[in-house]
VEXPAKOL-839650 format. One record per residue: residue in three letters; z, y, x of N, C-alpha, C, CB in turn. Coordinates in pm, whole numbers, plus 50000, padded with zeros to 5 digits. Atoms other than C-alpha are relative to their C-alpha. Glycine has a CB too. Example, Ala and Ser with C-alpha at 12.3 -4.5 7.8 and 13.67 -1.06 7.14 Angstrom:
BEGIN
ala500004988150089507804955051230500005012050090501255000349901 ser499944988149918507144989451367500735010949923498585004650041 
This chain:
BEGIN
met499305001550103430776654559323501375010449985500294986050005 asn498954990950016433396676459198501454991950014499805007349856 ala498355005249956437356673559216500114992049876501455013650019 lys499545007650122437506663558864499744982450036499005006149853 ser500405013450004435626629958939500414991550135498495000049978 glu499535005849862437066620659259501054990249985500545010850096 val498965011250033439186587759247500935003350142499244981449986 pro498695000349932442586595659385500314988750148500994995849872 pro499735011149919443596574759706501294992249956500115004650141 pro498745005850033445986545759643501245005450038500014988650042 ala498384996849920449926549259673500204993850076501254998949943 val499645009249889451476533859951501305000649977499595003350146 ser498534999349943454956518060022499774994350112501194993149924 val499655001649828456136516660374501164990249972500585016550105 ile498995009049998458486487660403500634998250161499404986549937 met499424997349905460856489360684501374990650041500175012949980 pro499145011750019463306458060772501325009850148498884979250048 val499014989849875466526477661006500934991750012500755016449962 leu498465005249994469426462561151500445006350189500034976949972 asn499384995149882471356481561439499075010550084500364987650086 glu500894995849993468896505161472500145016850013499374994149907 glu499504985950002470626540261510499245011450090501464999350046 arg501114989249922468426551661803498845002249969499704997650119 his501344997650036465316552161654499605001249863499294990850051 leu500205002050114465546549161309499475013649912501164993949961 arg500454986549996465386586961242498605003250014500605005950096 glu501204996149958462226590361429498924993149924499904997950138 ala500765010050061460846560861277499325003749851500934988149990 val500414998450123460916572360913499545016150036501214996449877 his500434987349987460236608761031498585000449997500505005950113 ala501725004549925456716595061176499534997849863499744982750127 ile500705004250162456276581560775499785012249960500974991449875 leu499994988350084457086613360625498975008450058501355007049992 arg500734992749960454856632260833498684996350007500425003250091 gln501495003349977451636612760787499135008849911499694984549969 glu500844994450085450126637860538498864994049942499665009250049 tyr501115009750083448566612360348500055006149851500494981249997 val500164988950152447446628560006500314992749889498375006449961 gly499555007750135448316599759787501595000850014499394982449989 glu498504997949985451696590859684500224989850103500964998049861 leu499255006449927454066577359906501444999050002499695002950091 glu498355001549984457336560159943500554989650100500654995749859 val499315007849869459516544160217501044992049966500595009250108 val499265007950076461706515160120500824990750144498894990749877 val499035004049851464806506860436500354987449916501655012350066 ala499475014150049465796471260372501234999850127498584984550004 leu498314994049948469726476160530500534984450046501305008949833 gly499345008649951470746446760762501655001349990499494999450119 pro498604994049924474566444060853499915003250120501114991450008 ser500034992949862474346469261107501565000150050499345016649988 thr498554997849917477626473061368499975015150055500194988250146 asp499984989949921476366508361464499455008949892499264998550137 arg500064986050096475506543161272498874996549912499675015950086 thr500975003650071472486526261083500055005349892499864988749990 asp499904997350136473596528060746500075015949959501214992649953 glu499394986250037475146564060772498535006150023501475006950107 ile501204993149988471676573860903499035000249898499434996250100 ala500825004150113469906559260624500485007349902499994985849965 ala499784994650130471956572360362499525016150029501684997649946 glu500304985349964471306608360525498475001149980500465004350160 leu500954997850010467876601660526499594998949813499444991850107 val499945000850146467756591060132500225015149991501204989649929 arg499134988550050469676622660063498895016050033501784999450108 glu501144989649956467076642460258498445002649946499804997050130 asp501365001050077464096632860092499824988049906498854999250102 pro500065005750132463516617459745499004985950017499365012249888 arg500775011049977460776593959892500704990250072498855003150062 val499345010949949463136572060082501094998649920500335000950136 his499505011550039464786543359935500864991250094498984993549958 thr498615014849935467726514060072499644990949890502295004149991 val499945013850057467656478259965501064994650075498694991350010 pro499415006849931470246456460089499274986750048501074998849939 asn500335017849962469616424360325501254994050072498534997350124 pro498525008349949472786405960375499864992950122500554988149895 thr500345008149900471246382660592499815003550100499244994449986 gly500374997549893470306402460822498534998050090500844995150037 arg501535010849961466656379760893499205011349954499584981949896 thr501324988450025463616402660929499174995249878498805001050146 pro501075006450095461396378860682501035002549866499464981150040 ala499294993250140464156383860417500195014649944501284996750005 ala500264982150019464296422060489498565004249919499845008450179 leu501334993550059460686424760415499654995849865498774996550086 asn500025002150135460886405460110500605006749902500314990449983 ala499264991350088463416424159959499575015150001501434999050038 ala501234987049981461476458460059498844999149903499194999750158 ile501055002850081458276441659898500375002549858499544986550022 lys499365004550133460316431459571500275017549942501714988050027 ala499564987450039461746469259558499075009050017501085003950060 ser501054987149991458516490359638499174996849897499115002450143 arg500964997850100455876498559388498525000649984500275008749968 his500954997750009452726505759517498684989250043500185010250048 pro501245012149955449086485359590499905000150137498375002749945 ile499694999349838449256491859964501175000150034499535010850068 val498905000549927452016480060154499975002350175500514987149962 val499774999949859452726492660545501244992550033500095013950051 arg499275006649942454816472260734500275012750121499374985250032 val499674991449908456986496360979501414992350071500185015249929 asp498515003049949460056484661222500595013750036500064989650138 gly498964984749978463016507961296499955002850108501555000649975 his500204993949888462076513661611498555000250026500764994350101 ala501694997150004458116519261572500045013149964498994991049886 ala500444986650058456596553961495498644996049984500235013950091 leu501624998550025453306554061348499515014250061499604999749822 ser500854991050003450736574561461499625008449926499344996850017 pro500704987250142449246609261285498704994449965499595019750059 gly500745006350052447136597061045499594986149979499455004450027 tyr500005012049991447806560261069499684993049872501104996950052 ile500365005950139447996553860689498805002949945500865003649904 thr501254998550058444596572460588499494993250094499425013149970 thr500845008349943443166552560839500024988349944500184998950120 ala499575014950073444626520760745499454998649853501764998249986 val500385000150134443726527260394498585001249972500645009749934 arg501444999150038440106537160447499454986350094499225017150047 leu500315010049930440006505860687499824986149906501044999450106 leu500225009250117440836481560413498695002449907501245001349910 glu501154998750079438266497260210498544995050038499945012649980 glu500945007149931435456492460473499614989249993500144999950087 thr500175013649964435986458360578500514990649896500634997450127 gly499665007850105437436446160245501254990850041498774992249957 ala498745006449960440566430560414500815000349955500425001250079 met498774998850041443656420760321501125006850077500324988849975 asn498914996149947445536430760583499135009450156501164984650025 val500334992249880444756456860884500955003450091499485011049970 gly498884994949901446606464061213499285005150125501104987750043 gly500894990049887445976481561544500794994250126500205020649981 ile499415003849861447696484361870501635003750022499105008350117 met498634996549963451416481761987500155005250113500824990649998 his499844987649890451746511962197501415000750046499605015249936 ala498784998749937454956503862381500215015250073500084988150102 gln499864987949905456446534962554502065001650037499135017249891 gly498535000749915460006540862731500175013150001500104993150161 thr499144986449957462686569762747500194998650108501285003449944 asn498995002249899464126557263050499164990850101501434992749937 ala500835009349877462746540263400500034985449911501034998450190 trp499975013450062463586506363242499254995549889501134997749966 glu500935004050090462086507662923498265004150051500515007249858 gln501374994149945458866527163104499404986650070500225014350122 ala500565008749931458806496263312499554988649887500964995750116 val500005008650115459056469063016498585006649944501495001149893 ala501484997150070456136491062839498824998750065499875012849956 ala501105004849926454046488063124499664984850001500215004050130 ala500315017350006454556450963130499524992249880501264992450026 met500725002950127453676448062764498925002849965500445003449917 thr501144992250043450786468762768498854994250139500485019749992 ser500815004049895449306448463104499564984249963500835001950143 arg500255014550049447266418063094500904988850104498174996750010 ile499605011949920449356400063355501434995749923500215004050177 gly498455000450092452586405563125499634993049873500725017049952 val499995002850179450946396462766498284992550009500135020549864 gly501425006550043447496382362844498855008949967500164991649877 asn500954990850013444576391262669500274999749827498394995650072 ala499614997450130446486399562338499355014549947501594999949998 ala500534987550053444256430262166500805006649942499064999249922 phe499324986750071447016445161969501235000850122500714997349802 his499214994349874449006446762339499085008050109500744987150080 thr500854993849898446066455162542498855009249948499414989250082 gly500744990650076443526472162295498994988950001499635015850059 gly500995006750039440166458062222498915006749921500494990649940 asp500984997750117436936460161978500454997949906498944994149990 ala499525002550141437716462161600499044987149994499745013549874 gln500615009049984437116428961538501014989649869499904996750169 glu499065009150067438536398461282500954995750072499464989649949 ala498745008449938441786385661406500844988449932501025009550029 glu499045009950079444116356661346501445006749948500394987050106 thr499004996150049447026380761327500155015550032501014991450042 val500024988849959447896416761368501455008050026499185005549914 tyr499124993749994450496440061480500815007149895499655005550067 leu499714992850117452836447361169498894996749882500035015350039 gly501065002650117450136452160914500395009449882500024983449945 val499934992450124449036472860608499074992349933499695015550003 phe500245009250070448596450160346499395003549862501084993549998 arg500014998450161447016447959971500994993549919498764995149944 arg498875009150042449786439659770499534985049918500965009549897 glu500425012350052447846412859606500284990750069498844998949976 ala499795008849892447896394659880501254995350053499455004750091 leu498595000350014451596395259945500434993749908500535010449990 glu499775007950110452026385459602499594987049973499655005649914 gln500205009250006449956359859587500564985650079499125003450002 gln499605010649924451136342659885501455002650016499224998650131 gly498554998650008454636349959778500935004550103500434989349969 gly499174988749895455826372760051499904992250170502125001749938 tyr499705007849893457206360560373500754988850009500435006150070 asn499025011750011458386326460457501445004250104499084984250059 glu499024996649918461906331060553500874992850058500545006849957 glu499475004949905462476303760759499685002150122500014990649986 phe500964997049863460176318961017501015016450065497705004549934 ile499194988049984463006342461162499085006850134501834996050033 arg500984991349922460096352661442498834990949963500295002550176 ala501505003650030456386346661413499955002149842499554983150048 gln500185002250150456816353961024498695007649970501325005849906 asp501564993250005453356376761061499004990950016499695010650111 trp501035011949977451526347761221499894993849891500314989850103 glu499785008850148452926324760937498925005749883501805002749932 leu500564994950116451756347360677498545004450013500825010749955 asn501134997549979448626359960807499044986849998500045007150114 phe500645011849999447716323160851499674994949861500774990850072 arg500135003650119448286314360493498845011149941501454999749931 ile501174992250042446246346460384498354997250048500395013150045 arg501485001649995443146335960604499714987749953499385001650131 glu500575009550106443366300960447499825001049875500544991049994 ala500754998450163442896315360086498765008750033501095009549864 gly501334989349990439906336460234499995010150015499295001949919 gly499914987849976441286367360313499765004450182501415003249935 leu500485000849882440346384860593501075009450071498475003950007 ile499214996149962442606396660852499375009650107500834990750023 trp500844991549949441306430961044500855009150099499285007349888 phe499424993449901442016446061401499425012150064500194991950084 ser500774986349964441206480961492500725007650091499755009349879 pro499244990349905442146503061802499825011349958499685000250138 glu499694985550033442026533161565501274998449982499315006949880 leu498344998250037445606521461449500774997850113500604989649889 lys498994998949900448436528361683501175004849956499645007450102 val498524998750062452166524761626500715001150175500634982449873 ser498964998649874454716537561915500674991049985500875011550019 tyr498815009949995457246509062000500955000750132499404985149991 arg498774996349910460526515362190500294983550076501565007049885 pro499375011449936461166484762434501564997549999499615000750130 arg498595003049993464416465862450500665008850106500234985050031 pro499534988649885466806488762652500814992350143501295012149913 ser499235008349848468156459162910499394989350032501564994349991 val500805011449961467156429663094500724987749896500134997050183 lys499785007350061469346410762866499474997149865500885001250011 ala500764998550143468016423662517498494992950063499855020049929 leu501255003049998464676419962660499604982450027499495009750107 ala500365012249942465246382962800500384991349855500914995950158 lys499715008450140466706371662423498445002149895501705008649905 gln501384998850104463586388762271499034987050018498975015150043 tyr500925011449961461216365462463500184988250006499605000550093 arg499585015950027463136334662452499984998249859501534995450056 asp500175002250181462986340062051498775000150008500575011849877 tyr501314997750013459266347262105499644987750053499415012450062 gly500705011249964458746315962292500374988449917500194997350136 arg499745014150067460856292762085499555000349847501654996050007 trp500615002050124459246302761765498414998549986500435010749924 arg501655002849983455766300861922499714983949997499385006550163 arg499735014649971456716262661988500084994149850501494997550095 val499815004350112457756262361630498405000049889501255009149957 val501094995050042454386276861497499014989150068499855015450036 ala500695008749945452576250961739499974987849915500444998250125 arg499325011650105454356221361572499565001649837501835001750005 tyr500294998150162453676236661227498565001249964500695013549941 his501644998749992449986244761280499494992950139499485017650002 glu500755001649894448266222161520498765005750061499844991049990 gly501684995449963445416234161714500445014150020498544997849861 ser500054986449990447156269461735500405004250118500675006149907 ile499784997749867448036268762084498545001650082500904988150053 asn501294998149892445506282662405501055001750089498685013549990 leu499535000149874446286290362758500535009949976499254999150111 arg499094988649984447566321162721501594994049944499355014249901 tyr498715000650054450556306562531500674987550080499944998249835 leu499385011349930450926277162760500525004550145498934988150011 ala499454994149851451136298563086501505000950039499555014750015 pro498224995649894454986308263094500464986150007501655012149901 pro499045013449929456236274063043499454993050067500614990149922 thr500315009949861453816258163302500655009750083498214996050054 ala499164992149869455056286963534501264995550019500235015749984 val498335001249989458926280463450500154984050064500935001949817 cys499905017049941458286240363514499335003650163498684985049880 ala500535000849859456236249263863501155004550055498685008350042 ile498764992449902458866275363995501074987350009500885016649913 ala498785009950003461626247663880499684989550102500254993049851 ala500525011849891459556221364068500095000450125498784997550000 gly499954995249858458976242664382501445001650030499215013750023 val498974999549974462326250464388501234988750087500135003049895 val499435011649984463746218764372499484992650136499774992549876 val500665006049891461196202064636500095007550113498714997549976 gly499364991749895462016232764844501154996650093500405010249941 ala498354999449955465736227564871500204986550047501195003849871 ala499555013849975465366188064881499114996550079500154990849891 leu500995007849917462476179565061499345004650119499024996849926 thr500704992449899460316202865239499875020049966498354991449999 pro499804985650042460416241565259498535005849923500395009450149 trp501294994950043456706243465142500245001149866498784991750033 gly500164998750135457896236764774500175015549970501004990749923 phe499494986850022459186271764810498295009250000501345004650147 val501124994950008455556282864817499185005749869499454991750052 ile500264995950153455116282264435500675006649951499974992149914 pro499434988250046458136304364361499325014950088501704997550025 gly500224986549961457036328364629498745004049957500135002050140 gly501144997250006453426325964537500315009749843498954985850012 tyr499754993750135454666337664168500625014250032501044990449904 leu499404986349980456886365564286498945010750091501524997550084 ala501154993049980454046377464482498985007949931499534994050037 ala501264994950088451336377664215500685010849911499214987249898 ile499434990150086453756397263987500225012550055501164995949950 ala499844987849923454496422164273498785007549997500394997550140 ala501514995649982450816427464322499535006249831498914983750058 gly500644994450115450036428963965500865015349925499964986349890 ser498884988450059453066453263867499195015950076502144995850083 val500194986549948451226480064084498855006949918499654999550157 pro500784993450119448276487563855500335002549886499124994849970 ala499374995950129450356484563559500685010850019500854990649940 gly498994985949977452916511363705498985013150034501244997550155 lys500514987349950450316535663773500085010849903498614998750043 gly499424987850073451216571163699501365000949954499305002349889 leu498864997350054454556564463631501105002150140500334987749892 pro499074997849904457886570863831500114989750071501145003549959 leu499585009849922459116553364116500794989649959500515004750086 lys498845005650038462056541763962499534986849896500965012049930 ala500305010750090460096524463690499064991350079499395005049862 arg500525005849931457696512463891500624986450081499645008950059 leu499385007949922459996492364141500694991149865501005008450116 arg499355005350145461476479063763498774986949942500105016649863 ile501005008050094458136463363643499984985850054498425006350000 pro499945014150009458266430263825501184991849975499564995850102 val498965009850056461596422163688499664998049856501535005350014 ala500114998850136460536432463359498984986349966499385016149956 leu501035007450032457236408863384500704984750017498675003850095 ala499575014549962459536378063551500854997949876500884997950155 thr498595004150124462386381363229498784999149892501655016049951 met501155005850118459156379662994499544983950010498465009350019 his500435009949949457526351463172500814991549960499805000450117 met498805010649998460616331663237500584995449869501185005850077 ser499105005050095462316335662929499254994249870500965011349965 trp500925001050094459206332162683500004983650052498555011150008 gly500525008949965458476300262897501544990849977499175002350140 trp498805006950037462196286362860500384994949859500935007850035 gly500015006450149462106291962488499234991349963499795007849907 phe500895008650087459186273062428500284984850063498285005150010 leu499625011949972460436245262636501434992149926500075001450137 thr498765006150076463726241962468500085000649856501195006150041 ser499415002450154462966248162111500094989349958499385005149900 pro500065013250044464216222461916499184996349882501234996249976 arg500865006450090462306196361703500535003849873499904985250018 ser499514999550152464546199861411499775012649946501504997149981 leu500224984950015463926239661417498464999749929500085009050167 ala501685001250055460146230961345500324990849885498654991950123 gly499855011050138461186201761083500535006849905500964986650012 arg499634997550099462986223360889498935013349953501485001450014 val500674994250043460636250360895498524994849913499995006550093 ile500785008550007457926224360847500114999149836500294988250094 ala499585004050131459836212960494499805011949928501434994649989 ser500194989650076459466246660380498625008049985500925007650039 arg501425001349998455766245860431499725007949863499434983650009 arg500514993550116454166271760172498554996850023500375015849986 pro501744998850001450346262060106499255014649974499414990249869 ala500574987950066448166292160091499644996349850498685005350081 val500504998250118447166303559728498835003950021500645007649922 leu501164997550019443726300559672499555011649870499524986849989 gly500374990750089441696327459475499915016350002500694996949917 gln499544987050017442386360659621498505008250002501165004550124 arg501334992050006439716387859553499825008250136499995010749867 gln500804990349857437596399559883499145009249950498964991050115 glu500924990550029436276431359840498865000650099500655012349989 ala501595000049919432476437259944500275012450099498385003849878 
């Protein structure tokens, strides 16, 4: 086949919701611009009401490269930012990236190839957590270990296969437009909800370990606790929104919170034997942190049990305290899947 008969690769729009991302925004955008994708490429950054230098850095990036554009996101909410960026973008392939994530070399080229090979409507890969200091390294180790996140393939890896959802995602625009984009009531778990509608419509969601995105963990215990509390809170919303979507992995953290709380009460009020439960949990995460921290500096290894406990307890507490009214508001905004998508062979 000569050059004249070759079909050019599809043009790609990269969408990025950002809020208070001065630490990582430049790195995240540069990782996109360095992709060496041979097709046309644009980057649309949706700017929330940041209180740091995010807007200033974004303006510098726009001046430095004509492929970078910005759109406002006054609410600061991630799904609203994503929808605003989708609306402002132009191309048939849409790549979602976060402001604290960096695409690995060849990510877009590989994703476009996988869309073609699988016929999927969305493909995604591994959330490769990496830290720049001892605490972030500890969180990254916890987030990529089975004791930390169970058997979630996009955290721990696995074989290429059909999936319920994937990290971030590379979409066919037709899937996003047909489903009306993200449901903006889902402050968290908006990816799962959108992928659920795509699957209901007959679209394929595909996980591949060939795709890897570097992720920067939260920089403090407080920030990590808030993140995982919100994860748990919104996973309960998903459970109420879609019955039958809960499995043992999701029930483990709230069960641990209840068991530990009961053990402490029994130990304090009735018998010291009650402390066996919280003591056993602490022993388990201490033991699990040893293989998780292999190869890390001592300061990072010593912080892994703290990261694990923060993730587990915050997620479980968020799940247990998630208000039914929140789920009610989300259910009231339910968007039924739109059928009739075209599935490539």
